[in-house]
N, C-alpha and C positions, 0 to 999 in steps of 0.2 A: 504495500499500499503505499509506503514512504517512497518507492520507487516510481511507481505510479504520479505522487501526488507531486513528485521534483520534474516528473516530465512533462505534464501538465504546465507548470508553472516553472519552463526553463532562468535561472540566472534569480529566483526568488530565495531569500535568507529564509530558512527552513527552523524552527527548534520541534526535536520532538523528545519530551520529557519522560521518565521513566520513574517508578518509585525504587526500585533496584537498581544497585550500581552492577551486579552481574547480567541484569539486563540490557544496561549501558553499554557496556561492555562489550556483549554479546552482537546486538545491533550495529555498533561500531565495525567490530570486527567485519559483519558483514558488508556492510555499505564504504567500509573505506576505498575500497576497489573502483566505485564510482567516482572516486575525487572530491575534493571541497570538501572533506567531512571531517571533524572533529567531535571528540569524547570531551565531558568534562562532567568530572563525579567529585567527589570530599578528598578523593588523591592527586588530583589535580587535572590538569589538561592534556589530550594528545593528537596529533596531529600524523600524517604519514612520515616526517620526518624525526615525530619524537617526542618526546614529553616539554609540555609549553607551559608556560604560569597561566594563570586565568586570568591574568590584568592582557596576556599578549593574545589568548585566547578570543578574550572579547574585543581587542582591538581588531582584532584579523575577521571575525563576524558583524561586528555592529561599529567601527570605528564614529562614528557621528557621535554615538551614544558613548564611547569609551574618550571621544575627545582629542581624538589625533587624526590626521591625513587617510585617507585610501589607504591596503597594501598595495604590493602590485599585486594583477592580476594573479601570477601564479601562489601565492598565499593566501587570496582570498578565501575563508569558507560561508558555504551558502546553507549548510547542511549540520546545525548541533546537536548532537546525542546529549542529553542531560540528565543527570537528576536535581532535584529540588535544590541540591545546594548552588546552583544558577541562580534563584529567585532571591537569594541570600545579599540585602546591599545592593541590588539593583533601584531604579524608579523605575 
């Protein structure tokens, strides 16, 4: 369903929330090969090239909200798989 949603809305930023970190990690592993996918749990952030900080991940996903310039095209995140830790501290 997530792949179908992305296909219907190419280039859109999508957040997929799940309650459990294990589920988030499983979704990330399955969807990461599609490109522009990131994972955020209480353990931290992950993109294809490895671990990133929460701040760096949010800058790649929502630069305006993070108050930074847009990332290079190759660094842009369009699908963020996250647990509810994403909602903590965000307006």
